[in-house]
C-alpha positions in Angstrom: 0.0 0.0 0.0 1.4 3.4 -1.0 1.6 5.9 1.9 0.2 9.4 1.1 2.8 11.6 2.8 1.0 14.8 1.8 -2.2 13.8 3.6 -0.2 12.7 6.7 1.4 16.2 7.0 -2.0 17.9 6.6 -3.5 15.7 9.2 -0.6 16.2 11.6 -0.9 20.0 11.2 -4.7 19.9 11.8 -4.3 17.6 14.9 -1.6 19.9 16.3 -3.8 23.0 15.7 -6.8 21.3 17.4 -4.6 20.1 20.4 -3.0 23.5 20.9 -6.4 25.3 20.5 -8.0 23.1 23.2 -5.0 23.8 25.5 -5.3 27.5 24.9 -9.0 27.5 25.6 -8.5 25.7 29.0 -6.0 28.5 30.0 -8.3 31.2 28.5 -11.1 30.3 30.9 -8.7 29.9 33.9 -6.5 33.0 33.7 -7.9 36.5 34.4 -7.5 39.2 31.8 -4.3 41.2 31.8 -4.2 45.0 31.9 -3.8 45.4 28.1 -6.6 42.8 27.5 -9.0 44.8 29.7 -8.1 47.9 27.8 -9.0 46.3 24.4 -12.2 44.9 25.9 -13.2 48.5 26.6 -12.6 49.2 22.9 -15.3 46.7 22.1 -17.8 48.3 24.5 -17.4 51.6 22.6 -17.0 50.9 18.9 -15.2 53.6 16.9 -13.7 54.0 13.5 -10.2 54.3 15.1 -8.8 54.6 18.6 -6.1 56.8 20.2 -3.3 54.2 19.7 -4.6 51.5 17.5 -7.0 50.8 14.6 -10.5 49.3 15.4 -10.4 45.7 14.2 -9.6 44.2 17.6 -12.8 45.7 19.0 -14.8 44.3 16.1 -13.0 41.0 16.5 -14.2 40.7 20.1 -17.8 41.5 19.0 -17.7 38.9 16.3 -16.4 36.0 18.4 -18.6 36.8 21.4 -21.6 37.0 19.0 -22.0 40.7 19.8 -21.8 39.9 23.5 -24.5 37.2 23.4 -21.8 35.0 25.0 -20.7 36.0 28.6 -18.0 38.6 28.8 -15.7 36.3 30.7 -11.9 35.9 30.0 -12.5 32.7 28.1 -15.1 34.0 25.7 -13.3 37.3 25.2 -10.2 35.2 24.2 -12.1 32.9 21.9 -11.3 35.0 18.9 -7.6 34.9 19.8 -7.6 31.1 20.0 -9.5 30.7 16.7 -7.3 33.3 15.1 -4.1 31.4 16.0 -5.6 28.3 14.5 -6.4 30.1 11.2 -3.0 31.8 11.1 -1.2 28.5 11.7 -3.1 26.9 8.8 -2.2 29.9 6.5 1.4 29.6 7.5 1.3 25.9 6.6 -0.3 26.5 3.2 2.1 29.3 2.4 5.3 27.3 3.2 3.9 24.1 1.7 3.2 26.0 -1.6 6.7 27.5 -1.8 8.6 24.5 -0.5 7.0 21.3 0.7 4.3 20.1 3.2 7.1 18.8 5.4 8.6 22.3 5.5 5.0 23.6 6.2 4.7 21.3 9.2 8.0 22.6 10.7 6.8 26.2 10.0 3.6 25.6 12.0 5.6 24.1 14.9 8.0 27.1 15.0 5.1 29.5 14.6 3.3 28.1 17.7 6.6 27.8 19.6 7.1 31.5 19.3 6.0 33.3 22.5 4.8 36.2 20.3 2.6 34.3 17.8 1.7 31.4 20.2 0.8 33.5 23.2 0.7 37.3 22.7 -1.1 37.1 19.4 -2.5 33.6 19.7 -4.0 33.6 23.2 -4.3 37.2 24.6 -6.8 39.8 23.5 -4.5 42.0 21.5 -4.5 44.0 18.2 -1.9 41.5 17.1 -4.6 38.7 17.1 -6.5 39.7 13.9 -3.3 41.2 12.5 -1.6 37.8 12.4 -4.6 36.2 10.6 -4.4 38.7 7.8 -0.6 38.9 7.9 -0.2 35.1 7.3 -3.1 35.1 4.8 -1.4 37.9 2.9 1.9 35.9 2.8 -0.1 32.9 1.4 -1.7 35.0 -1.3 1.7 36.6 -2.2 3.1 33.0 -2.5 0.2 32.1 -4.8 0.9 35.2 -6.9 4.6 34.5 -7.1 3.8 31.2 -8.8 0.8 32.4 -10.9 0.1 36.1 -11.2 -2.7 35.7 -13.8 -5.6 35.2 -11.3 -7.2 38.6 -10.6 -9.1 37.3 -7.6 -5.9 36.6 -5.7 -4.8 40.2 -6.3 -8.2 41.5 -5.1 -8.1 39.3 -2.0 -4.6 40.4 -1.3 -5.8 44.0 -1.2 -8.6 43.1 1.2 -6.2 41.0 3.4 -3.5 43.7 3.7 -6.2 46.3 4.3 -7.6 44.3 7.2 -4.1 43.7 8.5 -3.5 47.4 8.7 -7.0 47.9 10.3 -5.7 45.5 13.0 -2.4 47.2 13.6 -0.8 49.9 11.6 2.4 47.8 11.2 0.5 45.9 8.5 1.7 48.6 6.1 5.1 46.8 6.1 3.5 44.1 3.9 3.1 46.6 1.1 6.6 48.0 1.7 8.1 44.5 1.6 6.1 43.5 -1.4 7.3 46.7 -3.1 10.9 45.8 -2.6 10.1 42.2 -3.8 8.6 43.6 -7.0 11.5 46.0 -7.7 14.1 43.2 -7.2 12.4 40.2 -8.6 9.0 40.8 -10.2 9.2 44.1 -12.2 6.8 42.7 -14.7 4.1 43.0 -12.0 4.3 46.8 -12.5 2.3 46.2 -15.7 -0.4 44.2 -13.9 -3.7 46.1 -13.3 -4.3 43.7 -10.4 -1.4 45.2 -8.4 -2.9 48.7 -8.6 -6.5 47.4 -7.9 -5.1 45.5 -4.9 -3.4 48.7 -3.5 -6.6 50.7 -4.1 -8.7 48.2 -2.1 -6.2 48.5 0.8 -6.4 52.3 0.7 -10.2 52.2 0.7 -10.4 49.8 3.6 -8.0 52.0 5.6 -9.8 55.3 5.0 -11.6 55.2 8.5 -8.1 55.5 10.1 -7.3 58.5 7.9 -10.6 60.3 8.5 -10.5 59.8 12.2 -6.9 61.1 12.4 -7.8 64.1 10.3 -10.6 64.9 12.7 -8.3 64.6 15.7 -5.2 66.2 14.3 -3.3 62.9 13.7 -3.0 62.2 17.4 -2.3 58.5 16.8 0.9 59.4 14.9 2.0 62.2 17.2 1.6 59.9 20.2 3.5 57.0 18.6 6.3 59.2 17.2 6.7 60.7 20.7 7.7 57.3 21.9 10.8 57.4 19.7 13.8 59.2 21.3 17.0 60.2 19.6 20.0 60.4 21.9 22.5 61.8 19.3 24.5 60.4 16.4 26.3 57.6 18.3 24.8 54.1 18.9 23.2 53.5 22.3 24.8 50.1 22.8 22.8 49.3 26.0 19.4 49.9 24.4 20.5 48.2 21.2 21.5 45.0 22.9 18.5 45.2 25.2 16.2 45.4 22.1 18.0 42.4 20.5 17.7 40.3 23.6 14.0 41.2 23.9 13.3 40.1 20.3 15.2 36.8 20.8 13.2 36.2 24.0 9.7 37.0 22.6 10.3 34.9 19.5 11.7 32.0 21.6 15.6 31.5 21.6 15.1 28.0 20.1 13.3 29.5 17.1 16.0 32.1 16.6 18.7 29.4 16.6 
C-alpha cells in the first residue's frame, strides 16, 4: 500500500492545531484578563472607526467572536477570537510554506510559529490587536506566495488588497506588507508593475483603511504624534545598551530556540 505523505502532514498539522487550541481554551477560561486585554475589551464596548493608539479591528473581532456579547463577557469567551485566530494563522502559515517548498517544511513552520511566544501566546492567546493582524498577515503571505507562482488570477490580487487592508486595520504595522512587497517587485518581479491587479489591490487596501485616515484628520493625527513621541534620539552615536536590550527582547519573545 502506498503511503500518502502529503495527507499525513496535513492531518498532523490539523491535529496539532486542534490540540493547541484546546489547550489555549483551557487556560483562556482559567486565567484572568491582563491589563492590556481589559483595555482592548473597553474598545469593544465603545465601537469607533479608530482609537487613540490603534485601529479598530480588535474591537470588532471581540464583538464577532462573542456573538455581539450574546456570550458571557468572561476571559475565556473574550479570548475565543484569539484562539481561533491562532488556528487560522497556523493553517495559513502551513499552506504558504507548503506552496513555496513542501508540506514537510510547512509542518515545521507551523511548529515554529506556535513555539514562538509572540505568535503562540501574545497574538495567539491574549486579547490584543496582534490577534487579527496575524490572521491577515499570514493570509497575505499565502496570497503573495500564490501570486509568485501564478500572477494571472485577478481574484488573488483583489483578496490580497482586502487582506492587507484588514491587517492594517488591526495594527498599523501591516503597512510593512506593502513595503516588503514593493521591494520584492522591484528586485524580482518588475513585470508586476504592468499588472492592473497590483494597482487594484493597493486601491482596495487604501479604501479599507480610510476610516483610520478620516479619524486622524478629525483629531489632528493624534495617533501618529503619540507614537512618534515614543521614539527618542540620543545623538548620532549608537546607544549600545538599548541596542542589545532590544535584540535580547526580540530573541526572547520569539523563543531562543526558534532564533537558533
